[in-house]
Each structure stands twice: as structure tokens, then as C-alpha cells.
C-alpha positions in Angstrom: 19.1 213.9 105.6 22.1 212.6 103.7 25.1 214.9 104.2 25.5 215.5 100.5 21.9 216.6 100.1 21.3 220.4 99.6 18.4 222.0 101.4 16.7 223.1 98.2 16.9 219.7 96.5 13.6 217.8 96.5 13.2 214.7 98.7 11.5 211.6 97.4 9.5 209.4 99.7 7.8 206.1 99.0 5.7 203.8 101.0 7.6 200.7 99.8 4.4 198.7 99.4 5.7 195.4 97.9 3.1 195.3 95.1 4.2 198.7 93.9 8.0 198.2 93.8 10.1 195.5 92.1 13.8 195.0 92.4 14.1 196.8 89.1 12.3 199.8 90.4 14.6 199.9 93.5 17.7 199.7 91.4 16.5 202.6 89.3 15.7 204.7 92.4 19.1 203.9 93.9 21.0 204.8 90.8 19.1 207.9 89.8 18.2 209.5 93.1 21.3 210.3 95.1 20.6 210.0 98.8 17.6 207.7 98.2 16.6 206.2 101.5 15.7 202.5 101.5 12.8 201.2 103.6 15.3 199.8 106.1 16.9 203.3 106.6 13.6 205.0 107.7 12.6 204.5 111.3 9.8 201.9 111.4 7.8 203.7 114.0 8.8 207.1 115.0 5.8 209.2 116.2 8.1 211.9 117.5 9.0 212.6 113.9 5.5 212.5 112.4 3.6 215.8 112.5 0.3 213.9 112.6 1.4 212.2 115.8 3.3 214.9 117.7 0.8 217.8 116.9 -2.4 217.1 115.1 -3.5 213.9 116.8 -3.3 215.6 120.2 -5.5 218.4 118.9 -8.1 215.9 117.5 -8.1 213.8 120.6 -9.4 216.5 122.9 -13.1 215.9 122.1 -15.4 213.3 123.7 -18.3 211.7 121.7 -21.5 209.7 122.4 -21.2 207.3 119.4 -18.9 206.1 116.7 -20.7 208.2 114.1 -20.4 211.3 116.3 -16.7 210.6 116.7 -16.2 210.2 112.9 -18.1 213.4 112.1 -16.3 215.3 114.8 -12.9 214.1 113.6 -13.7 215.0 110.0 -14.9 218.5 111.1 -11.9 219.1 113.3 -9.6 217.9 110.4 -11.3 220.3 108.0 -11.0 223.1 110.5 -7.3 222.8 111.0 -5.8 226.1 109.7 -2.5 226.6 107.9 -1.3 228.8 110.8 -1.4 225.7 112.9 0.1 223.4 110.3 3.0 225.6 109.2 4.9 225.7 112.5 4.3 222.0 112.9 5.8 221.2 109.6 8.7 223.7 110.1 9.6 221.9 113.4 10.3 218.6 111.7 13.9 219.5 110.8 14.6 220.4 114.5 13.1 217.1 115.5 15.2 215.1 113.0 18.3 216.7 114.4 17.3 216.0 118.0 16.6 212.4 117.0 20.0 212.0 115.4 21.7 213.6 118.4 19.8 211.2 120.7 20.9 208.3 118.4 17.3 207.3 117.9 16.4 207.4 121.6 13.7 209.5 123.2 14.3 213.2 122.5 11.0 215.2 122.9 12.2 216.3 126.4 15.0 218.3 124.8 12.8 220.3 122.4 11.6 223.8 123.3 
């Protein structure tokens, strides 16, 4: 997070799909949203920072299936069955992961997490 951003301030995230953003849009975002992160600032592929990658996907991968349809149905059921008591600590760990990533200067850091 930018150093001048307060914890209780909202954070705006965009997918930066070219068809959705023009140069004018980007200029407005940069001028009206202090601390706005451009697409070049965000890590292009950082599974260690994505809750879907570091927690949920491992949970969903634990099943074996006889067919593609069985896999799809099982993944949908598993997704629907994920409880907030599982998601909350996952989401709450993102700040710690971001700090570890920064301390490691973008290098591998999962080994230092508890």
C-alpha cells in the first residue's frame, strides 16, 4: 500500500482491460485517486498474494474425478460449500503476505510465513 494511504481508506482495483480504459480514464483516476496503482505497479503474476491461489485452490484440488463433468460439478459444490470461517482468515492474511513480499523485494517469501 502507498505510505500515505490510511488503513480505513477504500482501495480501488481495476482489471485494466484496454477496451474498458482510455487515456482520459487513466488521467482522471491518477488525478482523483491518491495512491492509485497503475497496471505496471501491480505484480503481473503473484500467486503468493492471491487468496484464491494460496488457500482456496489447494482446498479445491484435493478431489479426484472420473470425468470433466464430474470435476466441474465437484468444483462448483466445493466452491459453494466454502464457509466464511475459512475465507475470513485467508483474507485477513493478505496484509501479512504483502509485507512479507515487500520485505523479500518480490522474491519468494512463503517460507517465512507462520
